[in-house]
DSSP file (Angstrom, degrees, kcal/mol; ACC not computed):
  #  RESIDUE AA STRUCTURE BP1 BP2  ACC     N-H-->O    O-->H-N    N-H-->O    O-->H-N    TCO  KAPPA ALPHA  PHI   PSI    X-CA   Y-CA   Z-CA
    1    1 A M     >        0   0    0      0, 0.0     4,-1.9     0, 0.0     5,-0.2   0.000 360.0 360.0 360.0 -45.9  -42.2    4.9   55.3
    2    2 A L  H  >  +     0   0    0      1,-0.2     4,-2.3     2,-0.2     5,-0.2   0.858 360.0  54.3 -62.6 -36.4  -44.1    1.6   54.7
    3    3 A R  H  > S+     0   0    0      1,-0.2     4,-2.6     2,-0.2    -1,-0.2   0.885 106.9  51.6 -65.4 -37.5  -47.3    3.5   54.3
    4    4 A S  H  > S+     0   0    0      2,-0.2     4,-2.4     1,-0.2    -2,-0.2   0.888 110.2  48.2 -66.1 -39.5  -45.8    5.7   51.6
    5    5 A V  H  X S+     0   0    0     -4,-1.9     4,-2.3     2,-0.2    -2,-0.2   0.922 113.9  46.4 -67.2 -42.4  -44.5    2.7   49.6
    6    6 A I  H  X S+     0   0    0     -4,-2.3     4,-2.4     2,-0.2    -2,-0.2   0.920 112.5  50.5 -66.6 -42.4  -47.9    1.0   49.8
    7    7 A A  H  X S+     0   0    0     -4,-2.6     4,-2.3     1,-0.2    -2,-0.2   0.918 111.3  48.6 -60.2 -44.1  -49.7    4.2   48.8
    8    8 A A  H  X S+     0   0    0     -4,-2.4     4,-2.7     1,-0.2     5,-0.2   0.909 110.8  50.9 -64.5 -39.7  -47.4    4.7   45.8
    9    9 A A  H  X S+     0   0    0     -4,-2.3     4,-1.8     1,-0.2    -2,-0.2   0.901 110.9  47.9 -64.1 -39.8  -47.9    1.1   44.8
   10   10 A V  H  < S+     0   0    0     -4,-2.4    -1,-0.2     2,-0.2    -2,-0.2   0.900 115.4  45.2 -65.2 -41.8  -51.7    1.4   44.9
   11   11 A I  H  < S+     0   0    0     -4,-2.3     4,-0.5    -5,-0.2    -2,-0.2   0.883 119.2  40.2 -69.8 -40.8  -51.6    4.7   42.9
   12   12 A L  H  X S+     0   0    0     -4,-2.7     4,-2.5    -5,-0.2     5,-0.2   0.717  93.6  83.4 -84.0 -22.3  -49.1    3.4   40.3
   13   13 A A  H  X S+     0   0    0     -4,-1.8     4,-2.5    -5,-0.2     5,-0.2   0.888  91.1  47.5 -53.3 -48.8  -50.5   -0.1   39.8
   14   14 A P  H  > S+     0   0    0      0, 0.0     4,-2.2     0, 0.0    -1,-0.2   0.900 113.4  47.7 -62.2 -39.3  -53.2    0.9   37.4
   15   15 A S  H  > S+     0   0    0     -4,-0.5     4,-1.5    -3,-0.2    -2,-0.2   0.870 112.2  49.8 -70.7 -34.6  -50.9    3.0   35.2
   16   16 A I  H  X S+     0   0    0     -4,-2.5     4,-0.7     2,-0.2    -1,-0.2   0.919 111.3  49.3 -66.7 -42.1  -48.3    0.2   35.1
   17   17 A A  H >< S+     0   0    0     -4,-2.5     3,-0.7    -5,-0.2    -2,-0.2   0.887 111.1  49.5 -65.7 -37.1  -50.9   -2.3   34.1
   18   18 A L  H 3< S+     0   0    0     -4,-2.2    -1,-0.2     1,-0.2    -2,-0.2   0.812 104.8  59.6 -69.7 -27.8  -52.2   -0.1   31.4
   19   19 A G  H 3< S+     0   0    0     -4,-1.5     2,-0.3    -5,-0.2    -1,-0.2   0.667  87.5  90.7 -73.6 -17.4  -48.7    0.5   30.1
   20   20 A Q  S << S-     0   0    0     -4,-0.7     2,-0.2    -3,-0.7    -3,-0.0  -0.590  82.8-116.2 -83.1 141.4  -48.1   -3.2   29.4
   21   21 A D        -     0   0    0     -2,-0.3    -1,-0.1     1,-0.1    -2,-0.1  -0.544  26.3-120.6 -74.3 137.9  -49.0   -4.6   26.0
   22   22 A K        -     0   0    0     -2,-0.2    -1,-0.1    -4,-0.1    -4,-0.0  -0.633  36.4-108.7 -74.2 130.8  -51.7   -7.2   26.0
   23   23 A P        -     0   0    0      0, 0.0     2,-0.6     0, 0.0    26,-0.1  -0.294  29.7-120.5 -61.4 148.1  -50.3  -10.5   24.5
   24   24 A I        -     0   0    0     24,-0.2    26,-2.5    -3,-0.0     2,-0.5  -0.816  18.2-137.8 -93.6 123.1  -51.6  -11.4   21.1
   25   25 A S  E     -a   50   0A   0     -2,-0.6    35,-2.9    33,-0.2     2,-0.4  -0.684  29.5-175.0 -78.3 125.5  -53.4  -14.7   20.9
   26   26 A V  E     -ab  51  60A   0     24,-3.4    26,-2.6    -2,-0.5     2,-0.6  -0.982  24.5-161.0-131.4 132.9  -52.3  -16.5   17.7
   27   27 A Y  E     - b   0  61A   0     33,-3.0    35,-2.8    -2,-0.4     2,-0.7  -0.960  17.7-161.0-105.6 118.9  -53.3  -19.7   16.1
   28   28 A F  E     - b   0  62A   0     -2,-0.6    35,-0.2    24,-0.5    33,-0.1  -0.896   6.3-158.3-105.3 116.5  -50.6  -20.8   13.7
   29   29 A H        -     0   0    0     33,-3.1    35,-0.4    -2,-0.7    -2,-0.0  -0.826  27.7-133.2 -91.6 103.9  -51.7  -23.3   11.0
   30   30 A P        -     0   0    0      0, 0.0    34,-0.1     0, 0.0     2,-0.1  -0.110  14.0-141.8 -65.1 156.1  -48.4  -24.9   10.0
   31   31 A G        -     0   0    0      2,-0.2     6,-0.1    32,-0.1    36,-0.1  -0.183  36.2 -84.3 -98.3-164.9  -47.2  -25.5    6.5
   32   32 A E  S    S+     0   0    0      1,-0.1     2,-0.8    -2,-0.1    35,-0.0   0.513 103.9  82.8 -85.6  -4.7  -45.4  -28.4    4.9
   33   33 A V     >  -     0   0    0      1,-0.2     4,-2.3     2,-0.0     3,-0.3  -0.847  59.3-168.4-104.2 103.3  -41.9  -27.3    5.7
   34   34 A Q  H  > S+     0   0    0     -2,-0.8     4,-2.9     1,-0.2     5,-0.2   0.856  84.2  56.5 -61.8 -37.6  -41.2  -28.4    9.3
   35   35 A Q  H  > S+     0   0    0      1,-0.2     4,-1.9     2,-0.2    -1,-0.2   0.896 110.9  45.3 -62.1 -39.3  -38.0  -26.4    9.7
   36   36 A L  H  > S+     0   0    0     -3,-0.3     4,-2.5     2,-0.2    -2,-0.2   0.915 111.7  51.9 -69.3 -43.1  -39.9  -23.2    8.9
   37   37 A N  H  X S+     0   0    0     -4,-2.3     4,-2.5     1,-0.2     5,-0.2   0.929 110.4  49.0 -56.1 -47.8  -42.8  -24.2   11.2
   38   38 A D  H  X S+     0   0    0     -4,-2.9     4,-2.5     1,-0.2    -1,-0.2   0.899 111.1  49.5 -61.5 -42.3  -40.4  -24.8   14.0
   39   39 A A  H  X S+     0   0    0     -4,-1.9     4,-2.5    -5,-0.2    -1,-0.2   0.925 112.8  46.4 -64.5 -44.2  -38.6  -21.4   13.5
   40   40 A I  H  X S+     0   0    0     -4,-2.5     4,-2.1     2,-0.2    -2,-0.2   0.909 113.5  48.9 -65.6 -42.1  -42.0  -19.5   13.4
   41   41 A T  H  X S+     0   0    0     -4,-2.5     4,-2.2    -5,-0.2    -2,-0.2   0.918 112.7  47.9 -62.6 -45.2  -43.2  -21.3   16.5
   42   42 A A  H  X S+     0   0    0     -4,-2.5     4,-2.6    -5,-0.2    -2,-0.2   0.916 110.8  51.1 -63.6 -43.6  -40.0  -20.5   18.3
   43   43 A A  H  X S+     0   0    0     -4,-2.5     4,-1.5     1,-0.2    -1,-0.2   0.893 109.9  49.9 -61.4 -39.5  -40.0  -16.9   17.3
   44   44 A M  H  <>S+     0   0    0     -4,-2.1     5,-2.1     2,-0.2    -1,-0.2   0.918 112.0  48.4 -65.9 -41.4  -43.6  -16.4   18.5
   45   45 A S  H ><5S+     0   0    0     -4,-2.2     3,-1.1     1,-0.2    -2,-0.2   0.913 111.5  48.9 -62.2 -44.4  -42.8  -18.0   21.8
   46   46 A A  H 3<5S+     0   0    0     -4,-2.6    -1,-0.2     1,-0.2    -2,-0.2   0.774 110.5  51.4 -68.3 -26.7  -39.7  -15.9   22.3
   47   47 A Q  T 3<5S-     0   0    0     -4,-1.5    -1,-0.2    -5,-0.2    -2,-0.2   0.229 117.7-104.5-102.7  15.7  -41.6  -12.6   21.5
   48   48 A G  T < 5 +     0   0    0     -3,-1.1   -24,-0.2     1,-0.2     2,-0.2   0.640  64.7 149.7  81.8  16.1  -44.4  -13.2   23.9
   49   49 A F      < -     0   0    0     -5,-2.1     2,-0.7    -6,-0.2    -1,-0.2  -0.543  47.0-126.9 -75.1 149.7  -47.3  -14.2   21.6
   50   50 A V  E     -a   25   0A   0    -26,-2.5   -24,-3.4    -2,-0.2     2,-0.5  -0.887  24.3-151.5 -98.5 113.5  -49.8  -16.5   23.2
   51   51 A Q  E     -a   26   0A   0     -2,-0.7     2,-0.3   -26,-0.2   -24,-0.2  -0.728   7.9-160.3 -89.8 129.6  -50.2  -19.5   21.0
   52   52 A V        -     0   0    0    -26,-2.6   -24,-0.5    -2,-0.5     4,-0.0  -0.789  19.9-132.2-106.6 155.6  -53.6  -21.3   21.0
   53   53 A L  S    S+     0   0    0     -2,-0.3    -1,-0.1   -26,-0.1   -26,-0.1   0.611  86.8  15.8 -85.3 -11.7  -54.0  -24.9   19.8
   54   54 A K  S    S-     0   0    0    -25,-0.0     2,-0.1     0, 0.0    -1,-0.1  -0.982  99.7 -74.6-151.8 159.9  -57.1  -24.2   17.6
   55   55 A P        +     0   0    0      0, 0.0    -2,-0.1     0, 0.0     6,-0.0  -0.376  56.7 178.4 -59.0 127.3  -58.8  -21.1   16.2
   56   56 A T    >   -     0   0    0     -2,-0.1     3,-2.2   -31,-0.0    33,-0.3  -0.906  39.9 -76.3-127.9 157.1  -60.6  -19.3   19.0
   57   57 A P  T 3  S+     0   0    0      0, 0.0     3,-0.1     0, 0.0    31,-0.0  -0.294 117.9  10.6 -56.1 130.4  -62.7  -16.1   19.0
   58   58 A G  T 3  S+     0   0    0      1,-0.3     2,-0.2    -3,-0.0   -33,-0.2   0.227  96.1 126.9  86.7 -12.6  -60.4  -13.1   18.9
   59   59 A A    <   -     0   0    0     -3,-2.2    30,-0.6   -35,-0.1     2,-0.5  -0.548  63.4-120.8 -78.8 141.6  -57.3  -15.1   18.1
   60   60 A L  E     -bC  26  88A   0    -35,-2.9   -33,-3.0    -2,-0.2     2,-0.5  -0.700  26.8-147.1 -78.1 127.1  -55.2  -14.0   15.0
   61   61 A T  E     -bC  27  87A   0     26,-3.6    26,-1.9    -2,-0.5     2,-0.5  -0.860  11.9-167.2-101.0 131.1  -55.0  -16.9   12.6
   62   62 A I  E     +bC  28  86A   0    -35,-2.8   -33,-3.1    -2,-0.5     2,-0.3  -0.973  20.0 153.5-118.7 127.2  -51.8  -17.3   10.6
   63   63 A S  E     - C   0  85A   0     22,-2.0    22,-3.2    -2,-0.5   -32,-0.1  -0.940  47.1-112.9-147.4 167.9  -51.7  -19.7    7.6
   64   64 A F        -     0   0    0    -35,-0.4    20,-0.2    -2,-0.3     4,-0.1  -0.911  24.9-170.0-104.7 106.4  -50.1  -20.5    4.3
   65   65 A P  S    S+     0   0    0      0, 0.0     2,-0.3     0, 0.0    -1,-0.1   0.755  70.0  28.7 -71.9 -23.5  -52.8  -20.0    1.6
   66   66 A E  S    S-     0   0    0     17,-0.4    17,-0.1     1,-0.1     2,-0.1  -0.769 101.2 -71.7-128.5 174.7  -50.6  -21.5   -1.2
   67   67 A K        -     0   0    0     -2,-0.3     2,-0.4     1,-0.1    16,-0.1  -0.377  48.2-118.2 -65.5 143.3  -47.8  -24.0   -1.5
   68   68 A I        -     0   0    0     14,-0.1     2,-0.3    -4,-0.1    14,-0.2  -0.730  27.2-141.4 -82.6 128.1  -44.4  -23.0   -0.2
   69   69 A T  E     -D   81   0A   0     12,-2.4    12,-2.4    -2,-0.4     2,-0.4  -0.732  12.2-153.9 -94.0 144.1  -41.8  -22.9   -3.0
   70   70 A V  E     -D   80   0A   0     -2,-0.3     2,-0.6    10,-0.2    10,-0.2  -0.965  11.0-169.2-122.6 130.1  -38.3  -24.1   -2.3
   71   71 A D  E     -D   79   0A   0      8,-2.6     8,-2.1    -2,-0.4     2,-1.0  -0.966  14.7-153.3-114.7 112.3  -35.2  -23.0   -4.1
   72   72 A K  E     -D   78   0A   0     -2,-0.6     6,-0.2     6,-0.2     2,-0.2  -0.746  12.2-165.0 -93.1 100.3  -32.2  -25.2   -3.1
   73   73 A G  E  >  -D   77   0A   0      4,-1.6     4,-0.7    -2,-1.0    -2,-0.0  -0.584  19.7-138.3 -82.2 145.3  -29.0  -23.3   -3.5
   74   74 A R  T  4 S+     0   0    0     -2,-0.2    -1,-0.1     2,-0.1     4,-0.1   0.894  99.9  17.1 -71.2 -39.6  -25.7  -25.1   -3.6
   75   75 A I  T  4 S+     0   0    0      2,-0.1    -1,-0.1     1,-0.1    -2,-0.0   0.841 129.9  44.6-100.1 -43.3  -23.9  -22.6   -1.4
   76   76 A S  T  4 S-     0   0    0      1,-0.2    27,-0.5    26,-0.0    -2,-0.1   0.583  99.7-133.9 -83.6  -8.3  -26.6  -20.5    0.3
   77   77 A G  E  <  -D   73   0A   0     -4,-0.7    -4,-1.6    25,-0.1    -1,-0.2  -0.289  49.4 -21.4  83.8-176.1  -28.9  -23.4    1.2
   78   78 A S  E     -D   72   0A   0     -6,-0.2    24,-2.9    -4,-0.1     2,-0.4  -0.394  53.5-161.7 -71.3 141.9  -32.6  -23.6    0.8
   79   79 A T  E     -DE  71 101A   0     -8,-2.1    -8,-2.6    22,-0.2     2,-0.5  -0.996   6.6-155.3-124.2 127.9  -34.7  -20.5    0.4
   80   80 A W  E     -DE  70 100A   0     20,-3.4    20,-2.9    -2,-0.4     2,-0.4  -0.880   6.4-168.1-104.1 131.8  -38.4  -20.7    1.0
   81   81 A S  E     +DE  69  99A   0    -12,-2.4   -12,-2.4    -2,-0.5     2,-0.3  -0.969  25.2 138.9-117.2 134.4  -40.9  -18.3   -0.7
   82   82 A F  E     - E   0  98A   0     16,-2.4    16,-3.3    -2,-0.4     2,-0.4  -0.985  46.0-113.8-163.3 165.0  -44.4  -18.1    0.5
   83   83 A N  E     - E   0  97A   0     -2,-0.3     2,-0.5    14,-0.2   -17,-0.4  -0.883  22.9-151.6-106.4 143.9  -47.4  -16.0    1.4
   84   84 A V  E     - E   0  96A   0     12,-2.7    12,-2.6    -2,-0.4     2,-0.4  -0.979   9.2-152.4-115.8 127.6  -48.8  -15.8    4.9
   85   85 A A  E     -CE  63  95A   0    -22,-3.2   -22,-2.0    -2,-0.5     2,-0.4  -0.823   5.5-158.8-101.9 138.8  -52.5  -15.1    5.4
   86   86 A F  E     +CE  62  94A   0      8,-2.8     7,-3.6    -2,-0.4     8,-0.9  -0.956  20.4 157.7-116.7 132.8  -53.8  -13.3    8.5
   87   87 A S  E     -CE  61  92A   0    -26,-1.9   -26,-3.6    -2,-0.4     2,-0.4  -0.974  22.9-158.7-148.1 162.6  -57.4  -13.5    9.6
   88   88 A R  E >  S-CE  60  91A   0      3,-2.3     3,-2.3    -2,-0.3   -28,-0.1  -0.970  77.6 -12.1-145.3 128.3  -59.5  -13.1   12.7
   89   89 A D  T 3  S-     0   0    0    -30,-0.6     3,-0.1    -2,-0.4   -29,-0.1   0.846 129.9 -51.5  51.6  39.5  -62.9  -14.5   13.4
   90   90 A G  T 3  S+     0   0    0      1,-0.2     2,-0.5   -29,-0.0    -1,-0.3   0.345 113.1 116.9  86.5  -7.4  -63.3  -15.5    9.7
   91   91 A S  E <   -E   88   0A   0     -3,-2.3    -3,-2.3     2,-0.0    -1,-0.2  -0.824  66.4-122.5-100.0 132.0  -62.4  -12.0    8.4
   92   92 A S  E     -E   87   0A   0     -2,-0.5    -5,-0.3    -5,-0.2     3,-0.1  -0.489  24.0-177.0 -72.0 136.7  -59.3  -11.6    6.2
   93   93 A L  E     -     0   0A   0     -7,-3.6     2,-0.2     1,-0.4    -6,-0.2   0.415  55.0 -80.9-111.5  -3.3  -56.8   -9.1    7.6
   94   94 A G  E     -E   86   0A   0     -8,-0.9    -8,-2.8     2,-0.0    -1,-0.4  -0.681  36.7 -95.9 131.8 176.1  -54.3   -9.4    4.7
   95   95 A I  E     -E   85   0A   0    -10,-0.2     2,-0.4    -2,-0.2   -10,-0.2  -0.990  23.0-157.7-135.0 140.6  -51.5  -11.4    3.2
   96   96 A A  E     -E   84   0A   0    -12,-2.6   -12,-2.7    -2,-0.4     2,-0.4  -0.977  14.3-136.7-121.4 135.2  -47.7  -10.9    3.4
   97   97 A A  E     -E   83   0A   0     -2,-0.4     2,-0.3   -14,-0.2   -14,-0.2  -0.766  30.4-177.4 -88.2 130.2  -45.2  -12.2    1.0
   98   98 A E  E     -E   82   0A   0    -16,-3.3   -16,-2.4    -2,-0.4     2,-0.3  -0.910  19.5-168.7-129.5 154.8  -42.2  -13.7    2.7
   99   99 A S  E     -E   81   0A   0     -2,-0.3     2,-0.4   -18,-0.2   -18,-0.2  -0.960  12.5-173.1-144.5 126.9  -38.8  -15.2    1.6
  100  100 A C  E     -E   80   0A   0    -20,-2.9   -20,-3.4    -2,-0.3     2,-0.5  -0.977  14.6-154.5-129.0 129.1  -36.6  -17.1    4.1
  101  101 A N  E >   -E   79   0A   0     -2,-0.4     3,-1.7     3,-0.3   -22,-0.2  -0.873  22.4-133.3 -97.5 134.7  -33.1  -18.5    3.7
  102  102 A E  G >  S+     0   0    0    -24,-2.9     3,-0.6    -2,-0.5    -1,-0.1   0.753 106.5  53.8 -60.1 -24.1  -32.4  -21.3    6.0
  103  103 A K  G 3  S+     0   0    0    -27,-0.5    -1,-0.3   -25,-0.3     3,-0.1   0.637 120.1  31.8 -86.5 -14.0  -29.0  -19.8    6.9
  104  104 A K  G X> S+     0   0    0     -3,-1.7     4,-1.1     1,-0.1     3,-1.0  -0.234  75.6 139.3-130.6  43.7  -30.6  -16.5    7.9
  105  105 A I  H <>  +     0   0    0     -3,-0.6     4,-2.6     1,-0.3     5,-0.2   0.791  64.9  63.2 -65.3 -28.2  -34.0  -17.7    9.2
  106  106 A T  H 3> S+     0   0    0      1,-0.2     4,-2.5     2,-0.2    -1,-0.3   0.848  97.6  57.4 -67.1 -30.0  -34.1  -15.3   12.1
  107  107 A D  H <> S+     0   0    0     -3,-1.0     4,-1.8     2,-0.2    -1,-0.2   0.939 110.8  44.4 -60.7 -43.2  -34.2  -12.3    9.6
  108  108 A C  H  X S+     0   0    0     -4,-1.1     4,-2.5    -7,-0.2    -2,-0.2   0.925 113.8  47.3 -67.1 -47.0  -37.3  -13.9    8.1
  109  109 A T  H  X S+     0   0    0     -4,-2.6     4,-2.4     1,-0.2    -1,-0.2   0.862 108.7  55.4 -66.9 -34.2  -39.0  -14.7   11.4
  110  110 A D  H  X S+     0   0    0     -4,-2.5     4,-1.7     2,-0.2    -1,-0.2   0.930 110.7  45.7 -60.8 -44.5  -38.2  -11.2   12.8
  111  111 A Q  H  X S+     0   0    0     -4,-1.8     4,-2.3     1,-0.2    -2,-0.2   0.916 111.8  51.8 -64.5 -42.1  -40.0   -9.7    9.7
  112  112 A L  H  X S+     0   0    0     -4,-2.5     4,-2.5     1,-0.2    -1,-0.2   0.877 105.8  54.2 -65.2 -37.1  -42.9  -12.1   10.1
  113  113 A M  H  X S+     0   0    0     -4,-2.4     4,-2.2     2,-0.2    -1,-0.2   0.884 109.2  49.0 -62.9 -38.3  -43.3  -11.2   13.8
  114  114 A Q  H  X S+     0   0    0     -4,-1.7     4,-2.4     2,-0.2    -2,-0.2   0.901 110.6  51.0 -66.8 -39.2  -43.6   -7.5   12.7
  115  115 A D  H  X S+     0   0    0     -4,-2.3     4,-2.6     2,-0.2    -2,-0.2   0.889 108.7  51.4 -63.0 -38.9  -46.2   -8.5   10.1
  116  116 A I  H  X S+     0   0    0     -4,-2.5     4,-2.1     2,-0.2    -2,-0.2   0.936 110.7  47.7 -64.0 -45.3  -48.1  -10.4   12.8
  117  117 A R  H  X>S+     0   0    0     -4,-2.2     5,-3.2     1,-0.2     4,-0.5   0.914 112.7  49.7 -61.3 -41.7  -48.2   -7.3   15.1
  118  118 A S  H ><5S+     0   0    0     -4,-2.4     3,-1.1     1,-0.2    -2,-0.2   0.920 110.8  48.6 -62.7 -44.8  -49.2   -5.2   12.1
  119  119 A A  H 3<5S+     0   0    0     -4,-2.6    -1,-0.2     1,-0.3    -2,-0.2   0.834 110.5  52.1 -64.4 -32.0  -52.0   -7.5   11.2
  120  120 A A  H 3<5S-     0   0    0     -4,-2.1    -1,-0.3    -5,-0.2    -2,-0.2   0.558 118.5-113.6 -81.0  -7.1  -53.2   -7.6   14.8
  121  121 A G  T <<5S+     0   0    0     -3,-1.1    -3,-0.2    -4,-0.5    -2,-0.1   0.761  72.0 136.0  81.7  25.1  -53.2   -3.8   14.9
  122  122 A V      <       0   0    0     -5,-3.2    -1,-0.3    -6,-0.2    -2,-0.1  -0.922 360.0 360.0-107.7 127.0  -50.4   -3.5   17.4
  123  123 A P              0   0    0      0, 0.0    -5,-0.1     0, 0.0    -1,-0.1   0.516 360.0 360.0 -68.0 360.0  -47.7   -0.8   16.6
C-alpha cells in the first residue's frame, strides 16, 4: 500500500507542479496618496504576488506616470483618479485608467489586480 502511495506521488508531482501558477514578481513604485499605496500593497500581498523592493530583471513594474487627482465628496468620501503604467525590463506594457473611492477601495484594488495579471500576460 505504501509503495502505491509513493509511486502515485512520484508520478503526479510533476503535473501538480506544472498546474500551479508561477507567482508574479512586482515592483510597485508608490504614489503620493498613502492610503491608496497601502491598499494596493495589501491587495498584492493577499493575492499572492511577490513584491520586490527595487526593479529587478523580469519583474513587472507598476507606477503612476501622472499626478493622482482627488475629488473630495462630502458624502461619498474621496475619489482618486489616476493612470497606472506597467513595464518590464524598460519596455512599456501599457497603461490602465483607474478610479477609486475610499469607501469602496477593494473594488478598485480587485480591478487593479486583474490589470496587473493582464499586463503580466497571465489569464
